[in-house]
Every structure is written in C-alpha cells, then in structure tokens.
C-alpha positions as CSV (number, residue, x, y, z in Angstrom):
1,M,-57.0,-34.5,-23.2
2,L,-58.5,-33.4,-19.8
3,K,-57.9,-29.5,-19.3
4,L,-59.4,-26.3,-17.8
5,T,-60.4,-24.0,-20.2
6,K,-59.3,-20.7,-20.2
7,K,-62.1,-19.0,-19.4
8,A,-62.8,-21.6,-15.8
9,D,-59.1,-21.0,-15.6
10,Y,-59.6,-17.1,-15.6
11,G,-62.7,-17.7,-13.6
12,L,-61.0,-19.1,-10.7
13,I,-58.1,-17.1,-10.8
14,A,-60.6,-13.7,-10.6
15,L,-62.2,-15.3,-7.7
16,K,-59.0,-16.6,-5.8
17,H,-58.2,-12.5,-6.4
18,L,-61.2,-11.5,-4.7
19,A,-61.2,-14.0,-1.8
20,T,-57.5,-12.4,-0.9
21,A,-58.5,-8.8,-1.2
22,G,-60.1,-8.4,1.9
23,P,-63.6,-7.9,3.1
24,G,-65.3,-5.6,1.6
25,A,-62.7,-4.5,-1.4
26,A,-64.9,-3.8,-4.1
27,I,-62.4,-4.7,-7.2
28,S,-62.4,-4.3,-11.0
29,A,-62.4,-6.4,-14.2
30,K,-59.6,-3.9,-15.3
31,E,-57.3,-4.4,-11.8
32,I,-57.5,-8.0,-11.9
33,A,-56.8,-8.3,-15.7
34,E,-53.8,-6.6,-15.5
35,T,-52.4,-8.3,-12.5
36,Y,-52.5,-11.7,-13.8
37,G,-52.0,-10.3,-17.4
38,V,-55.4,-12.0,-18.9
39,P,-57.9,-10.2,-21.3
40,Q,-59.5,-8.0,-19.8
41,P,-62.4,-7.9,-22.6
42,L,-63.2,-11.6,-22.2
43,L,-62.6,-11.5,-18.1
44,A,-65.2,-9.1,-18.0
45,K,-67.8,-11.4,-19.7
46,I,-66.5,-14.3,-17.3
47,L,-67.0,-11.9,-14.5
48,Q,-70.5,-10.6,-15.9
49,K,-71.5,-14.8,-15.9
50,L,-70.3,-15.2,-12.3
51,S,-72.6,-12.7,-10.9
52,K,-75.3,-14.1,-12.7
53,Q,-74.9,-17.6,-11.3
54,G,-74.7,-15.4,-8.1
55,F,-70.5,-15.9,-7.3
56,V,-69.9,-12.7,-7.6
57,R,-71.8,-9.5,-7.1
58,S,-71.3,-6.5,-9.4
59,E,-71.3,-3.0,-7.9
60,H,-71.5,0.4,-10.2
61,G,-70.1,3.7,-9.7
62,T,-66.7,5.2,-8.4
63,N,-65.9,2.2,-5.8
64,G,-67.0,0.2,-7.9
65,G,-66.4,-3.5,-9.1
66,Y,-66.7,-7.6,-8.3
67,R,-66.5,-8.7,-4.6
68,L,-67.6,-12.2,-3.6
69,A,-71.2,-13.0,-3.2
70,R,-70.8,-15.8,-0.7
71,E,-67.9,-16.9,1.4
72,A,-64.9,-18.2,-0.4
73,Q,-65.5,-21.5,1.6
74,R,-68.8,-22.0,0.1
75,I,-67.6,-21.8,-3.4
76,S,-66.2,-25.4,-4.9
77,A,-64.1,-25.4,-8.1
78,L,-66.7,-27.5,-10.0
79,E,-69.4,-25.8,-9.4
80,V,-67.3,-22.7,-11.4
81,I,-66.0,-24.4,-13.9
82,R,-69.5,-25.8,-14.5
83,A,-71.1,-22.1,-14.2
84,I,-68.6,-21.4,-16.9
85,D,-68.3,-24.4,-19.1
86,G,-71.1,-26.5,-18.4
87,P,-70.2,-30.7,-17.4
88,V,-67.5,-31.7,-16.6
89,I,-67.5,-35.1,-18.3
90,L,-64.5,-37.2,-18.7
91,T,-65.8,-40.0,-21.4
92,S,-69.5,-39.5,-22.1
93,C,-69.6,-43.6,-22.0
94,F,-70.8,-43.9,-18.4
95,T,-73.0,-40.6,-18.3
96,E,-76.4,-40.3,-19.7
97,H,-75.5,-38.0,-22.5
98,G,-73.7,-40.9,-24.1
99,A,-73.9,-44.6,-25.5
100,C,-71.0,-46.4,-26.9
101,G,-71.1,-49.8,-28.9
102,H,-68.3,-50.9,-27.2
103,A,-69.6,-50.9,-23.9
104,D,-70.2,-54.7,-23.9
105,R,-66.6,-54.8,-24.3
106,C,-64.9,-52.3,-23.0
107,N,-62.4,-53.5,-20.4
108,V,-61.3,-50.0,-19.2
109,R,-64.8,-48.6,-18.4
110,E,-65.2,-49.0,-15.0
111,P,-61.8,-47.9,-14.0
112,L,-62.8,-44.6,-15.9
113,R,-66.1,-44.1,-14.3
114,K,-63.6,-43.7,-11.0
115,I,-61.5,-41.6,-12.2
116,H,-64.0,-39.5,-13.1
117,E,-65.6,-39.7,-10.0
118,G,-62.3,-39.0,-8.4
119,I,-61.7,-36.0,-10.2
120,L,-65.6,-34.9,-9.9
121,G,-65.3,-35.4,-6.4
122,L,-61.9,-33.5,-5.9
123,L,-63.3,-30.2,-7.4
124,A,-66.3,-30.7,-5.5
125,N,-64.1,-30.7,-2.2
126,I,-61.7,-27.7,-3.1
127,T,-63.1,-24.3,-2.4
128,I,-62.4,-20.7,-3.4
129,A,-60.9,-20.9,0.3
130,D,-58.4,-23.8,0.0
131,M,-57.3,-22.0,-3.2
132,S,-56.6,-18.8,-1.3
133,S,-55.0,-20.1,1.7
134,D,-51.5,-19.2,2.5
135,D,-51.0,-22.8,2.3
136,P,-52.8,-24.8,-0.6
137,D,-50.6,-27.7,-0.8
138,A,-51.2,-28.7,2.7
139,R,-55.0,-29.1,1.6
140,L,-54.5,-30.6,-1.4
141,Y,-52.3,-33.2,-0.1
142,E,-55.4,-34.3,2.3
143,L,-57.7,-34.2,-0.2
144,T,-55.8,-35.8,-3.0
145,M,-54.9,-38.8,-0.4
146,P,-56.5,-41.9,-1.3
147,V,-59.3,-43.3,0.8
148,P,-62.4,-45.9,0.3
149,R,-65.5,-44.0,-0.5
150,P,-68.7,-45.6,-1.0
151,A,-69.9,-44.8,-4.2
152,S,-73.1,-43.6,-3.0
153,A,-70.8,-41.1,-1.4
154,L,-70.2,-39.1,-4.8
155,Q,-74.0,-40.2,-6.2
156,G,-75.1,-36.3,-6.1
157,V,-72.3,-35.2,-7.9
158,I,-72.0,-37.8,-10.6
159,N,-76.0,-37.4,-11.4
160,E,-75.1,-33.4,-12.2
161,C,-73.3,-34.3,-15.4
C-alpha cells in the first residue's frame, strides 16, 4: 500500500501551519503539536530535520520558534516527503535500486512505471502554498486532470528516485 509515514504527514502539517501563520510569525513546536494533536517530541525532531534541510529556520529566545526558510510556493510536497522519508518508490523494478527476476515476463511493469511517474509528478507540482490556499481542491483538481505529457517532462523527477 502506498502510504505517507506519520513523520511525512506531520512535516507537511507543520509546514502548512507555518505558511498560514502569517509573515514574520515564529511558531513553537509545542503550539503546532497541541493544535493538531501530534506528539511534541516527534514533531520537534521532524522540525529539526526540516531545519537542516533548509525548509524552516529555528529561532531561539522568548519570541522564538520556527518560520519558513523559503516561500511556501517554492516548497513542493515531494521535496518535503523525500527530506523526511527518502525516495518515494512504488515498486523497485523500474528504478536503479532494484532488479526483478520476472522483468522479461512482467505484464504490469510499464503501467506501474507510468503510475509511479504520475504520483511523483503530482507530488512535485503541489506546493505548501497550494495546500494552504483557501480552495486547495481547485488546485488539486487541476493537477489530477489527465494531461498527456511526454516522459521527458518528468525525467529529472524520476531519476532522483
């Protein structure tokens, strides 16, 4: 089953919260954890990881907390998921990381590769700003509409797996 880990889910929740907090607002890990009912120690570790990866800035002191390190429209869901969990792999048979003894007889390898490309493309095109908008469904609908795209359009995204 293709499923986000809790860590990736919490990371996206935290970034969306920071994006909607308003410019200049520093938000504590405690405040985010309490708002969404997530474990504070785990969220603090996730935010530290996101800080090391350049998604957020940590500020110490009385008015400290976390702020986005770059604009929400420049942070994709795929980047965040990869920063927390590593590569997104539907199945390893069409990546450089895995081989399959049935590849010469497999009748689903190519359809699964196309699904994998579609998932990566969708995640790469959804930003934290999209997730934070007043009408995120409009953007998601736009992104999920079938649009013929040449395989070369996703080549940079796929090669990073």
